[in-house]
C-alpha positions in Angstrom: -6.1 -107.7 167.4 -7.0 -104.1 168.0 -5.5 -103.8 171.5 -1.8 -103.9 172.3 -0.1 -104.8 175.5 2.5 -102.3 177.0 5.8 -102.4 175.2 4.3 -103.8 172.0 3.8 -101.9 168.7 0.4 -100.8 167.6 -1.0 -102.8 164.7 -0.1 -101.3 161.3 -3.8 -100.4 160.7 -3.6 -97.9 163.6 -0.7 -96.0 162.2 -1.1 -92.7 160.4 0.0 -92.6 156.8 2.2 -89.5 156.2 1.3 -87.3 153.3 -1.6 -89.5 152.2 -3.7 -86.4 151.6 -1.4 -85.2 148.8 -2.6 -86.5 145.5 0.0 -84.7 143.5 3.0 -82.3 143.7 0.6 -79.4 142.9 -1.4 -80.3 146.0 1.7 -80.6 148.1 3.0 -77.2 147.2 -0.1 -75.1 148.0 1.5 -73.0 150.7 5.1 -71.7 150.8 7.0 -68.5 151.6 7.1 -66.4 148.5 8.9 -63.3 149.9 10.8 -62.5 153.1 11.8 -59.2 154.7 13.3 -58.2 158.0 9.7 -57.7 159.4 7.8 -60.6 157.9 6.9 -63.0 155.1 4.4 -63.4 152.4 3.0 -66.9 152.2 1.4 -68.2 149.0 -1.8 -69.9 150.0 -5.0 -70.9 148.3 -6.8 -70.5 151.6 -5.3 -67.6 153.6 -6.0 -67.3 157.3 -8.0 -64.3 158.6 -6.2 -61.1 159.5 -5.2 -61.2 163.2 -4.6 -65.0 163.2 -1.5 -65.9 165.2 0.6 -68.6 163.4 3.5 -70.8 164.4 6.1 -70.3 161.7 8.6 -72.9 160.6 10.1 -72.7 157.1 13.4 -73.3 155.3 15.6 -70.9 153.5 18.6 -71.8 151.3 21.9 -70.2 152.4 25.2 -72.1 152.3 23.0 -74.9 153.6 19.3 -75.4 154.2 18.4 -73.4 157.3 15.1 -73.3 159.3 13.4 -70.1 160.5 11.1 -70.6 163.5 8.9 -68.3 165.5 5.5 -66.8 165.9 3.8 -64.5 163.4 0.5 -62.7 162.9 -1.5 -62.4 159.7 -1.7 -58.7 158.8 -3.2 -58.8 155.3 -4.6 -61.2 152.8 -4.9 -61.3 149.0 -6.2 -63.8 146.4 -2.6 -65.1 146.3 -1.9 -65.5 150.0 -1.2 -63.7 153.2 1.2 -61.3 154.7 2.5 -62.4 158.1 4.5 -60.1 160.4 7.1 -61.6 162.8 5.9 -61.3 166.4 8.6 -63.5 168.0 11.5 -65.3 166.4 14.3 -67.5 167.9 17.6 -65.6 168.1 19.0 -68.0 165.6 16.2 -67.2 163.2 16.7 -63.4 163.7 20.4 -63.9 162.8 19.5 -65.9 159.7 17.1 -63.2 158.5 19.7 -60.5 159.1 22.2 -62.4 157.0 19.6 -62.8 154.2 19.0 -59.1 154.2 22.7 -58.4 153.8 22.9 -60.4 150.6 23.1 -58.5 147.3 19.7 -58.1 145.7 17.9 -58.7 149.0 
């Protein structure tokens, strides 16, 4: 029963298993934002992208609540620990969040 008629669910075998590629927590946390500034972020990565690569950014920061920063960035440098990404375009909400982060003591 590999075909479905309109309005019917796909057979379970055709569904994608979410996060099946992660064998452990270590594998799950291979890329994350390590440092943020008003101009960009440093992303820890075992496999950094080449300099000049445009990236869609979407990551969370902890403020009073969990907030999401979204936009477009560009890889400007790479190291053995990850990649530096400069903000090219951010949502206005994301710009405001970053400004608030930079105002915090110790930022």
